[in-house]
N, C-alpha and C positions, 0 to 999 in steps of 0.2 A: 499403431503402438506408445508413440507421445501420449497422445489423450487416453490412453489408458493407464500409464504411470501417475499423469495427473490426477485424475480419478481417482486412482488407487490411493492417492494421496489426500486429496481434498475432501472425498467425500466419509471417510473416518470422522474425521476432525468435525465435519458440519453435522454429524448424526447425532453426537453427545452435547453439543453447543447449543447455545439462545439460539438462533437462527436470527439475524436484525434487518437483514435485507439481501437485494436479490440483485448482484453487482453490474448485472448487463442492465437494468432495469434504472440502476441508479447511476450508474454511468451515460446513459443513453437522457433522463433526465437533467443531467446535470450539465449536459454538456448541450441543449435542446438540439439534441441527433437525429435523424431518420433512420439511425442504422446503426449498433455494436459490432464489429467484427470481434472474434476470441481469435489469441495467439498464442501458442504456448515457446516459448523460448525456455533453450540446453544453451548456455553458456561455457563458451570456451575455455581453456586455460589462462589466456591472454584477458580474455575480457571478465575471469577472475579476480585475476590480481586488480584490475582497472576499479572492479565494483570496490576490491576489500581500500584500496587506495583512496576511492572519492566517497565512498559513503566513514570510510575510518571505522568499519564496523565487521568483525568477524562473519563471513558470510558460509553459512551451512549448506547451501544447495543453490546446486547450478540452473536448476527448473525455478522458472515463474509462467505466470497466467498476467496476460494483457487484452485489457479490452480497448481498441482503437472506435472511437467514436467517428460518424462522420456524418456529410449530409450531401448525399451523392456520391462523389467520387475525392473530394476534399475532406480529409483528416482533420478535423475541429478539436481533438483531445485524447488522452489516456487515460487509462488506468491501470494500477497495479497494484494486483492484488497478494498480499503477503500474511505468512503465517509470524507471527513471534511469540514467544515462549513469557507469559508475563509472571507470574511466581511459578506455577509448578504446573500451570496450565496453559492452554494456546489460546490466541484472538487473533481471529482473522479483521485484518485491515483494507481497506478499500482507497490508494492514492489518488487522488483524480488530479491530470496534471495538465492543464491548458501548454500551448504552442508556444506561448514563450518561458515555458520550462517554471512557468510557477503553479502551487499547489495551488488547485481550485475549492478542494472541499477532502475531507478526511473521513469515510464511511466505516462505521467498527459493521462488519456484516456476520461475523459471528464472535461469540466471547463465551468461554466455557471458565471462566473463576466467576465468585461472586458477582451479582449485576452491582452493589453497590462498589466495586473498583473499578466499575467501567465510567471514563471520565466523560464530563459534561458538554453538551455540545459546543456551550459558549467556548469550554477552553477549549477544544477541536479547532473552534473558529481563529485560535490564535495562529494559527498555521494558514491562513487564508492569504494570499499575495507571495509569500517564500519563497524561497529559491534557493540554489545551490551557492546561492554568491550569500546567503545569511549562515550564520554558522549552525545555527540549531538544534541548540545547545540548553539543555533545561536549565535555570537560572540562568542565561545570557538571552537569549531572546525569544526563548520558549519560557513562560513562567510555571513556577509546582502548583502541581494542585493537592488540595489536602485530604488525603484517601486512598488516594488511587496514583501516588508517587510509582510502583513497577509497572503500570500499566502507563503511565505518563513518561517514564523512559521509552518502553518498548514501542510506542507510538513515534518518538522525537526521532527512535533509530532509525526506525521504520524509514518514517519521513525521507533521512538522508541517502537509504536504500533506495526506495524508490525513485527520488530524483536521478539521482547515479546512475540506474540503471538504464532510464529513459533516454540519459546522453550518451550511454554508451551505444545500446542495442535501437534507437528509435527505427521506427520500421518508416 
């Protein structure tokens, strides 16, 4: 049932988006993992409140997709797939988080806005090694980017959600 609901939520978004990467392959490559398990998470009301407080973001959904990178039985990292509205359309980002709770990489998996609003890889690299101990705010420890301010804000806000989500539901 959960897989069906998630499928119905994500697939229509990908159908019209410029698909830029496969979350499983990106997670596996980033962590050098032998396998990647996909896990659907539905937050309860207490977890939702924790996520709102920790991420300092309004949360619109209780349903999340996690990717758990493994070498044999050992977990080596996590991927969190998030949909965020940029201007009027959705961007789907994969936040890759290591076992120390730090961002290893952010990958844009699908992007519905015009491609010129897509932040550069160099800008995305500014999130590397950031964790919930950082404020993760534009103009503070994340620089703004010219021509993609709304995308930058969506990705920055998503980073706080992804890091907080892993803290709350770490499998």
